[in-house]
C-alpha positions in Angstrom: 0.3 -11.9 -0.4 -2.7 -9.5 0.2 -6.2 -10.5 0.3 -9.9 -10.0 -1.5 -11.5 -6.4 -1.1 -14.8 -8.0 -0.5 -14.8 -10.1 2.7 -16.2 -13.7 2.9 -17.0 -15.7 5.8 -14.7 -15.2 8.9 -13.5 -18.5 8.8 -12.7 -18.5 5.1 -10.8 -15.1 5.3 -9.0 -16.3 8.1 -8.1 -19.3 6.6 -6.8 -17.5 3.6 -4.7 -15.3 5.6 -3.0 -17.9 7.2 -2.2 -19.2 4.1 -0.8 -16.0 3.1 1.3 -15.3 5.8 2.8 -18.7 5.6 3.5 -17.8 2.1 5.3 -14.7 2.9 7.5 -16.4 5.7 8.9 -19.0 3.3 12.5 -18.5 2.2 13.3 -15.2 1.1 15.2 -16.7 -1.7 12.0 -18.5 -3.2 11.5 -17.9 -6.8 7.9 -17.5 -7.2 5.7 -16.4 -10.2 3.0 -13.7 -10.2 3.0 -12.1 -6.7 5.0 -14.9 -4.9 8.1 -13.7 -2.7 11.3 -12.7 -4.0 14.6 -11.5 -2.5 14.0 -8.3 -0.9 17.0 -6.6 -2.2 15.1 -6.1 -5.6 13.3 -2.8 -5.9 11.8 -0.7 -8.8 13.7 2.2 -9.8 12.2 4.6 -12.4 10.0 1.4 -13.3 12.9 -0.8 -14.1 14.3 -3.4 -11.8 17.2 -2.4 -9.3 19.4 -4.4 -7.0 19.6 -2.3 -4.1 17.4 0.4 -2.5 19.5 3.7 -1.8 17.9 6.5 -0.3 18.0 8.4 2.9 17.8 6.6 6.1 15.4 4.4 8.4 14.7 6.3 11.5 11.9 7.0 14.0 9.5 9.7 14.6 9.1 9.1 18.3 8.2 5.1 18.3 7.3 5.1 14.8 9.7 3.5 12.4 9.8 5.3 9.2 12.2 5.2 6.0 12.7 8.7 4.5 14.1 9.1 0.7 14.3 12.1 -1.2 14.7 16.2 -0.6 12.3 18.2 1.4 10.0 20.3 -0.4 6.6 21.1 -1.3 5.6 17.7 -2.8 5.7 14.9 -0.6 4.3 11.2 -0.3 3.6 9.0 2.2 3.6 5.2 1.7 1.9 2.9 3.6 3.1 -0.9 3.2 1.8 -4.1 3.4 1.6 -6.2 6.6 5.0 -7.7 6.2 7.0 -4.8 7.3 9.4 -2.9 4.9 9.8 -6.3 3.1 10.2 -6.7 -0.7 10.8 -3.7 -3.2 9.2 -1.0 -1.0 12.3 0.8 -0.2 13.1 0.7 -4.1 9.5 2.1 -4.7 10.1 4.9 -2.0 13.5 5.8 -3.9 11.6 5.8 -7.2 9.4 8.2 -6.2 12.1 10.5 -4.7 13.8 10.4 -7.9 10.6 11.8 -9.5 11.0 14.9 -7.1 8.9 13.8 -4.1 9.8 13.7 -0.4 8.9 10.0 0.8 8.3 8.7 4.0 7.2 5.2 4.4 5.8 4.2 8.0 5.3 1.1 10.0 2.4 1.3 12.4 3.1 -2.3 13.3 6.3 -1.4 15.0 8.6 -3.6 13.4 6.0 -6.7 13.7 4.5 -8.6 10.7 1.6 -11.0 10.1 4.3 -13.7 9.2 3.4 -16.7 11.5 0.3 -15.3 13.2 -2.4 -18.0 13.6 -5.3 -15.3 12.9 -4.0 -12.1 10.9 -7.3 -10.9 11.2 -7.4 -10.4 14.7 -3.6 -9.5 14.5 -4.4 -6.7 12.0 -7.4 -5.3 14.4 -4.9 -4.8 17.0 -4.0 -1.6 14.8 -6.9 0.4 14.7 -7.1 3.8 13.0 -8.5 5.8 16.0 -5.9 4.9 18.3 -3.0 3.9 16.2 -2.7 4.7 12.5 -4.5 8.0 13.0 -1.7 9.4 15.7 0.8 8.1 13.4 -0.4 10.2 10.5 -0.7 13.2 12.6 2.7 12.9 13.6 3.8 12.4 9.7 1.8 15.4 8.6 3.5 17.5 11.4 6.9 16.4 10.3 6.2 17.0 6.7 5.0 20.5 7.2 8.5 21.3 9.4 10.0 20.2 6.0 8.1 22.5 3.6 5.4 19.7 2.4 2.3 21.5 1.3 0.9 18.8 -1.4 1.0 15.4 0.3 0.0 12.3 -1.4 -0.3 8.6 -0.2 0.7 5.3 -1.8 -0.7 2.2 -0.3 -0.1 -1.4 -1.1 -2.9 -4.2 0.5 -3.7 -2.8 4.0 -1.9 0.6 3.3 -4.9 1.5 0.6 -7.4 0.7 3.6 -5.2 3.3 5.9 -5.4 6.0 3.5 -9.0 5.7 2.7 -9.5 5.9 6.6 -7.4 8.8 6.7 -9.0 10.7 4.2 -12.3 10.1 5.3 -11.2 11.3 8.9 -10.1 14.7 7.4 -6.6 14.2 6.4 -5.6 16.5 3.8 -4.4 13.9 1.3 -4.3 15.3 -2.1 -4.5 12.2 -3.8 -4.2 8.2 -3.2 -2.8 5.2 -5.1 -3.4 1.7 -3.8 -1.9 -1.5 -5.4 -3.8 -5.0 -4.6 -6.1 -2.5 -2.3 -7.5 -4.4 0.6 -10.1 -1.7 1.5 -12.3 -4.7 2.4 -10.4 -4.8 5.9 -12.8 -2.1 7.0 -15.3 -4.9 7.5 -13.2 -8.0 7.9 -10.8 -6.8 10.7 -12.7 -3.9 12.2 -16.6 -4.5 11.6 -17.2 -1.5 9.8 -18.7 -1.0 6.3 -16.1 -0.5 3.5 -18.9 0.9 1.1 -19.6 3.8 3.5 -15.8 4.1 4.0 -15.2 4.9 0.1 -18.2 7.3 0.2 -16.2 9.3 2.7 -12.9 9.6 0.9 -12.5 12.9 -0.5 -9.7 12.6 -2.8 -8.9 10.9 -6.3 -7.7 7.6 -5.7 -6.1 5.3 -8.4 -6.9 1.6 -7.5 -4.5 -1.2 -9.4 -6.2 -4.4 -8.6 -5.1 -7.8 -9.1 -6.7 -10.6 -10.7 -7.7 -12.3 -7.5 -8.9 -9.2 -5.5 -12.6 -8.5 -5.1 -14.8 -7.2 -7.4 -15.6 -4.1 -5.4 -12.2 -2.5 -6.2 -12.4 -3.3 -9.9 -13.4 -1.2 -12.8 -17.3 -1.1 -12.3 -17.2 -2.5 -8.7 -19.2 -0.6 -6.0 -16.0 0.7 -4.0 -14.3 1.8 -7.5 -17.6 3.5 -8.6 -17.9 5.5 -5.4 -14.3 6.3 -5.6 -14.8 7.3 -9.1 -17.0 10.4 -7.8 -14.1 12.2 -6.1 -12.3 11.6 -9.4 -10.8 8.1 -8.8 -10.4 5.4 -11.3 -9.4 1.6 -11.1 -7.3 -0.4 -13.5 -7.0 -4.1 -13.1 -4.3 -6.7 -13.8 -6.1 -10.0 -14.4 -3.1 -11.9 -14.8 -1.5 -10.8 -11.5 -1.7 -12.1 -8.2 -2.0 -10.0 -5.0 1.3 -8.7 -4.2 3.2 -8.6 -7.7 4.0 -5.0 -7.5 5.7 -5.4 -4.2 7.1 -8.8 -4.0 6.5 -10.3 -7.6 9.1 -12.1 -9.6 10.5 -9.6 -12.0 12.3 -12.4 -13.9 8.8 -13.1 -14.9 8.3 -11.2 -18.1 4.5 -10.7 -17.4 5.1 -9.5 -13.9 7.8 -7.2 -14.8 5.6 -5.8 -17.4 2.7 -5.2 -15.3 5.1 -3.8 -12.2 6.5 -1.2 -14.6 2.9 0.0 -15.8 1.5 0.2 -12.3 4.5 2.4 -11.6 4.0 4.4 -14.5 0.3 4.8 -13.6 1.1 5.5 -10.0 3.6 8.2 -10.9 1.2 9.8 -13.7 -1.6 10.2 -11.2 0.6 11.8 -8.6 1.9 14.2 -11.2 -1.8 15.3 -12.2 -2.7 15.7 -8.7 0.2 17.0 -6.3 
């Protein structure tokens, strides 16, 4: 699972992350309910469950692992995953975006490593800072997309990925729009000692936030981060019955998870259609 947007005490934060990574590392076939792990072959495709992820290829931009789907063209989406690699339905979600006409590149700034089994996930996350790792990765991606004819680029982030695209926008990367499910923008403070409110104030694109019920209040409708992002045309829609990770790893055999995962995908696609 991901973690709340508002940081609590460092000890409580670290304990929660250890519980989350232990849960993520359990058997892939475990059947959970709202937000728990499911077999990674399941994907969303045009807002429907699918049993495989098709698409283009998994490759590298220099040393950066990427999954690429769709045909090159003027509209592209960079997908920034959670801290568990390309697990769950992430490739299926990329394929869904590709079927809507976007050229999709999902990156793995953790280079094949993940938070699973880490004694202190916050310390582990902090070893992948924006200025020296994520930012240079995105520069490579933007250079590649330019060679492929992309001129309007959006960002889709899950948990850590929402923090990453907010950092990118605040740093001047020319994303046109962002969407973040179970967004963990609070990592700015919890892992990097920064200020999530100041970060949100610097974001220069419309961001759609899709928080779960157990995300922190800052990213929910009316929260401080959500309100600041609304200034740039953003919005927040809460799924109070869901737990963090439900879009990418929730059990689609649960009717409520399936309903809300499909709704989240519809909102993401509508957001990109409006802004890219």
